[in-house]
VEXDREN-2710 file (C-alpha; in Angstrom, 1 decimal):
% VEXDREN-2710
k/r/px/py/pz
1/MET/33.6/-22.9/42.1
2/LYS/34.4/-20.3/39.5
3/PRO/36.1/-21.5/36.4
4/LEU/39.8/-20.6/36.1
5/LEU/40.8/-18.0/33.5
6/ALA/42.2/-19.5/30.3
7/PRO/46.0/-18.9/30.3
8/HIS/45.9/-16.4/27.4
9/VAL/43.2/-14.4/29.2
10/LEU/45.2/-14.3/32.4
11/LEU/48.3/-13.2/30.4
12/LEU/46.3/-10.4/28.8
13/VAL/45.0/-9.2/32.2
14/LEU/48.4/-9.1/33.8
15/SER/50.1/-7.5/30.8
16/ALA/47.6/-4.6/31.0
17/GLY/48.9/-3.9/34.5
18/LEU/45.9/-5.5/36.2
19/SER/45.3/-8.2/38.7
20/VAL/42.2/-10.4/39.0
21/SER/40.3/-9.5/42.1
22/ALA/38.8/-12.2/44.2
23/ALA/36.3/-9.7/45.8
24/GLU/32.8/-9.5/44.4
25/PRO/31.3/-6.1/43.9
26/THR/28.4/-5.0/46.1
27/HIS/26.6/-3.5/43.1
28/LYS/27.4/-4.7/39.6
29/ASP/27.1/-3.2/36.1
30/ILE/25.6/0.2/37.1
31/VAL/25.1/2.3/34.0
32/PHE/26.3/5.8/34.6
33/ALA/26.1/7.2/31.1
34/SER/25.1/6.2/27.6
35/PRO/26.9/8.4/25.0
36/GLU/25.6/7.7/21.6
37/GLY/23.8/4.6/22.9
38/HIS/26.9/3.0/24.3
39/ASP/26.4/2.1/27.9
40/LEU/29.2/3.0/30.3
41/LYS/29.1/0.9/33.5
42/LEU/30.8/0.7/36.9
43/ASP/31.1/-1.9/39.7
44/LEU/30.9/-0.6/43.2
45/TYR/32.6/-2.4/46.1
46/LEU/31.5/-1.3/49.6
47/PRO/33.2/-2.0/52.9
48/GLU/31.6/-3.8/55.8
49/LYS/29.2/-1.6/57.7
50/THR/31.0/1.3/59.5
51/ASP/29.9/4.1/61.8
52/THR/30.9/6.8/59.2
53/LYS/30.5/7.0/55.5
54/PRO/33.7/5.7/53.8
55/PRO/35.8/7.8/51.4
56/LEU/35.6/6.8/47.7
57/VAL/38.3/5.5/45.5
58/VAL/37.7/5.5/41.7
59/PHE/39.7/2.8/39.8
60/ILE/40.4/3.0/36.1
61/HIS/41.8/0.0/34.2
62/GLY/44.5/-0.1/31.6
63/GLY/44.7/-1.7/28.2
64/SER/46.1/0.9/25.8
65/TRP/42.7/2.6/25.7
66/GLN/41.8/-0.3/23.4
67/LYS/40.8/-3.2/25.7
68/GLY/40.4/-4.2/29.3
69/SER/37.4/-4.1/31.6
70/TYR/36.0/-2.4/34.7
71/LYS/35.2/-6.0/35.9
72/ASN/38.9/-6.4/36.7
73/CYS/39.5/-4.2/39.6
74/SER/43.1/-4.3/40.9
75/VAL/42.3/-2.4/44.1
76/ALA/39.0/-4.0/45.3
77/TRP/40.9/-5.0/48.5
78/LEU/40.7/-1.3/49.5
79/ALA/37.2/-2.1/50.8
80/GLU/38.9/-4.1/53.5
81/HIS/40.6/-0.8/54.6
82/GLY/37.4/1.2/54.9
83/TYR/37.0/2.5/51.3
84/ALA/34.2/2.4/48.8
85/VAL/35.7/1.5/45.5
86/ALA/34.1/2.3/42.1
87/SER/35.7/0.5/39.1
88/ILE/34.6/2.4/36.0
89/GLY/34.5/1.8/32.3
90/TYR/35.1/4.2/29.5
91/ARG/34.9/4.3/25.7
92/PHE/37.8/2.7/23.8
93/SER/39.6/4.5/21.1
94/ASP/37.9/2.5/18.3
95/LEU/34.6/4.1/19.4
96/ALA/35.7/7.6/20.2
97/ILE/38.9/9.6/20.2
98/TRP/40.4/11.8/22.8
99/PRO/39.1/13.6/24.9
100/ALA/36.1/11.3/25.0
101/GLN/37.9/9.0/27.6
102/VAL/38.6/11.9/29.9
103/HIS/35.0/13.1/29.5
104/ASP/33.7/9.6/30.4
105/CYS/35.8/9.4/33.6
106/LYS/34.7/12.9/34.7
107/GLY/31.1/11.9/34.0
108/ALA/31.5/8.9/36.2
109/ILE/32.8/11.0/39.1
110/ARG/29.9/13.4/38.7
111/TRP/27.5/10.5/38.7
112/LEU/29.2/9.0/41.8
113/ARG/28.9/12.3/43.6
114/ALA/25.2/12.7/42.6
115/HIS/24.4/9.2/44.0
116/ALA/26.6/9.2/47.1
117/ASN/23.7/9.2/49.6
118/GLU/22.0/6.4/47.7
119/TYR/25.0/4.1/48.1
120/GLY/26.4/5.4/51.4
121/TYR/29.9/6.7/50.7
122/ASP/31.4/10.2/51.2
123/ALA/31.7/11.9/47.9
124/THR/33.6/14.9/49.4
125/ARG/36.6/12.6/49.7
126/ILE/37.5/11.0/46.4
127/GLY/40.8/9.5/45.3
128/ALA/41.6/7.9/41.9
129/ILE/43.9/5.0/41.1
130/GLY/44.7/3.9/37.5
131/THR/47.0/1.5/35.8
132/SER/48.8/2.2/32.5
133/ALA/46.2/3.8/30.2
134/GLY/44.1/4.1/33.3
135/GLY/47.1/5.7/35.1
136/TYR/47.1/8.3/32.3
137/LEU/43.3/8.9/32.8
138/VAL/43.6/9.4/36.6
139/ALA/46.5/11.7/36.0
140/MET/44.3/13.8/33.7
141/LEU/41.6/13.8/36.3
142/ALA/44.1/15.1/38.8
143/VAL/45.6/17.9/36.8
144/THR/42.5/19.2/34.9
145/GLY/40.0/19.7/37.7
146/GLY/38.0/22.7/36.9
147/GLU/39.1/23.0/33.3
148/ALA/35.8/23.6/31.5
149/ASN/37.1/22.7/28.1
150/LEU/37.9/19.2/29.3
151/GLU/34.9/18.6/31.4
152/GLY/32.3/17.4/28.9
153/ASP/28.7/16.6/29.7
154/ILE/28.7/12.8/29.6
155/GLY/26.0/11.4/31.9
156/GLY/24.8/14.9/32.9
157/ASN/24.9/15.7/36.7
158/LEU/26.5/19.0/35.7
159/ASP/25.6/20.4/39.1
160/GLN/28.3/18.1/40.5
161/ASN/32.1/18.6/40.1
162/SER/34.6/16.1/38.9
163/LYS/37.5/17.1/41.1
164/ILE/39.4/14.5/43.0
165/GLN/41.5/14.9/46.2
166/ALA/44.4/12.4/45.7
167/VAL/45.8/10.3/42.8
168/VAL/47.8/7.1/42.6
169/ASP/49.3/6.7/39.1
170/TYR/50.6/3.2/38.2
171/PHE/53.0/3.5/35.3
172/GLY/50.8/5.8/33.1
173/PRO/52.3/7.9/30.2
174/THR/52.4/11.6/30.9
175/ASP/54.0/13.2/27.8
176/PHE/52.9/12.1/24.4
177/VAL/55.2/14.5/22.5
178/ALA/58.3/13.0/24.2
179/ARG/56.9/9.6/23.7
180/SER/56.7/10.2/19.9
181/LYS/60.5/10.7/20.0
182/ASN/61.6/7.8/22.1
183/GLN/58.7/5.3/21.4
184/PRO/57.4/6.1/17.9
185/SER/55.9/2.6/17.7
186/LYS/53.4/3.7/20.3
187/THR/52.5/7.1/18.7
188/GLU/53.1/7.0/14.9
189/VAL/52.3/3.5/13.6
190/GLU/48.8/2.8/12.3
191/GLY/46.8/1.2/15.1
192/SER/49.3/2.1/17.8
193/PRO/47.8/3.2/21.1
194/VAL/48.4/6.9/21.1
195/ARG/47.9/7.4/17.4
196/GLN/44.5/5.7/17.7
197/LEU/43.6/7.6/20.9
198/LEU/44.3/11.0/19.2
199/GLY/43.0/10.1/15.8
200/GLY/46.4/10.6/14.1
201/PRO/50.1/10.4/14.5
202/VAL/51.6/12.6/17.2
203/SER/54.2/14.0/14.9
204/LYS/51.5/15.6/12.7
205/ASN/49.3/16.6/15.7
206/LEU/51.8/18.1/18.1
207/GLU/49.5/20.8/19.6
208/LEU/46.8/18.2/20.3
209/ALA/49.3/15.8/21.7
210/ALA/50.7/18.4/24.1
211/LYS/47.2/19.3/25.2
212/ALA/46.4/15.6/25.8
213/SER/49.6/15.2/28.0
214/PRO/49.0/15.4/31.8
215/LEU/52.5/16.8/32.2
216/ASN/51.5/20.0/30.5
217/HIS/48.6/20.7/32.9
218/VAL/50.4/20.5/36.2
219/ASP/49.9/23.7/38.4
220/ALA/49.8/24.7/42.0
221/LYS/46.1/23.8/42.3
222/ASP/46.6/20.1/41.8
223/VAL/46.3/17.3/44.3
224/PRO/48.9/15.0/46.0
225/LEU/50.4/12.4/43.8
226/LEU/51.8/8.9/44.4
227/ALA/53.4/7.4/41.3
228/ILE/54.4/3.8/41.1
229/HIS/56.6/2.4/38.3
230/GLY/58.8/-0.5/37.4
231/GLU/62.4/0.4/36.6
232/LYS/62.5/-2.2/33.7
233/ASP/59.2/-1.1/32.1
234/LYS/59.6/-1.2/28.3
235/THR/55.9/-0.4/27.6
236/VAL/55.8/3.0/29.3
237/PHE/59.3/4.2/30.2
238/ILE/59.8/5.2/33.9
239/GLU/60.8/8.7/32.8
240/HIS/57.1/9.5/32.4
241/SER/56.5/9.1/36.2
242/ARG/59.8/10.9/37.0
243/TRP/58.8/13.9/34.9
244/PHE/55.4/14.0/36.4
245/VAL/56.7/13.9/40.0
246/GLU/59.3/16.5/39.2
247/ALA/56.7/18.8/37.7
248/HIS/54.5/18.4/40.8
249/ARG/57.4/19.2/43.1
250/ALA/58.3/22.2/41.0
251/ALA/54.8/23.5/41.4
252/GLY/55.0/23.1/45.2
253/LEU/52.9/20.0/45.4
254/GLU/53.3/16.8/47.3
255/ALA/54.6/14.0/45.0
256/ARG/56.4/10.8/45.5
257/LEU/57.6/8.1/43.2
258/ILE/58.0/4.4/44.3
259/VAL/60.3/2.5/42.0
260/LEU/60.2/-1.3/41.7
261/PRO/63.7/-2.0/40.5
262/ASP/63.1/-5.5/39.1
263/SER/59.6/-5.0/37.7
264/GLY/58.3/-4.2/34.2
265/HIS/54.9/-3.1/33.1
266/GLY/52.6/-4.4/35.8
267/GLY/52.5/-7.7/37.8
268/LYS/51.0/-8.8/41.0
269/GLU/53.8/-7.3/43.1
270/PHE/52.3/-3.8/42.4
271/PHE/49.3/-4.7/44.4
272/GLU/50.8/-6.8/47.2
273/SER/52.9/-5.9/50.3
274/PRO/54.7/-3.6/50.7
275/ILE/53.2/-1.5/47.9
276/ARG/49.7/-2.2/49.2
277/GLU/50.6/-0.6/52.5
278/GLU/52.2/2.4/50.9
279/VAL/49.0/3.0/48.9
280/VAL/46.8/2.7/52.0
281/THR/49.0/5.0/54.0
282/PHE/48.9/7.6/51.3
283/LEU/45.2/7.5/50.9
284/ASP/44.5/7.4/54.6
285/ARG/46.5/10.5/55.3
286/ILE/44.7/12.5/52.6
287/LEU/41.2/11.1/52.5
288/LYS/40.7/10.1/56.1
289/SER/42.4/12.9/57.9
290/THR/39.2/15.0/57.9
291/GLU/37.0/12.2/59.3
292/SER/34.8/13.4/62.1
END
């Protein structure tokens, strides 16, 4: 029997918007890149044998870009619904500042595409799901596909692309400039998440903060969005998801926001019924509609 998590560890996991998965990965601790000697790893969960190659979902964990682990995959249960799931790591902001984290995630997707035949999933159909800081990162993946200045070369495989086909953003921040005005404790204070991510306070780096904000990259070429947010979230205000959905709709894109009226920043209810079914329905419609 596996030992139970200590209470303080469990609290940390849940406060980062994650849930501890009972599923075991099919392939563990795969190194997909080693920038400056720092190994970046992923866990891969594969469904039971199927007649067709399953679509792939990339999961990116939260933790203020300062903590958390790819070992805690909140959506490993998607393997039960016919998806391969890759839970990926990225460099934290004490090791590298933005856009390193975006480059790491794009490097992971290129690696996953390059190794699709080896592991048996369909890399032409990739969705991305992230929580909190990971929600921010999947949002960036969704709205910067094809932007060469944000691609990077982490892990190589530059013959592959890093575009995704669908995104599920769980309570991720989307506008750092606005956040500096209504949550300066997250953007201005020494050691605060956004200040550490960008390498300085937002108020003194407005151009960089705007460039780093997913909201400012939305255009008609982007992919369908499902945003999920707690109405009572005091860590990342729900307005970030509302702005993001509105920008997608203004660009003529599919976008929907699911609001949990009594929830804050994460919790098990985000990954249980009925939200679980909503996520599966969304992904099935986009990633499985072209199955032969």
